[in-house]
C-alpha positions, 0 to 999 in steps of 0.5 A: 195331200188334202182329200176331196170333199165328200158330197155331204161336205159339199152339200153343207157348203152349198147350203151355207152359200144358199142361206147367205145368198137368199137370207136365213129368213127365207131359207133354213139350212135344214130345209136343203137336201140333195133333192131340193130344186133351185126353181120349185123349192128355192125359187132362186132368181137369176141374180141369186144364181149370179151371187151363188156362182160368185160364192162357188168360184171363191170357194172352189176356184175356176174348177167350178164355173156355175155359169158354164155348167148352166150353159150346157143345159137346156131350159128344162134341165135348168128348171129341174136342176137339184142341189144334188146335181150341183153337188155332183158337178162339184165333186166331179165324175168318179174314176171309171172302174178298173182305171188306176192313175199312173205317173207319166213316164219321163 
């Protein structure tokens, strides 16, 4: 069974997607951190968000739907969104403390 990607791996993959989307002449991979904002720091345009959404779906499948993720946010949240917010969304919520997965009875 494959392990889930770590936040560090997801950040590296998103960074590569961003460089592919906006071009390495505008973005150096070492400039992207979890605190990097899509609006202020990267100045991503809507068409670039669409391109990023397509790359995310190719990599992670339907489990990661950037458009639906953005649709759940108000305009201020979208403008303030960081790469770390997207990494957390992809990584998924951590299991609640004390909860142990069990096989269904059957």
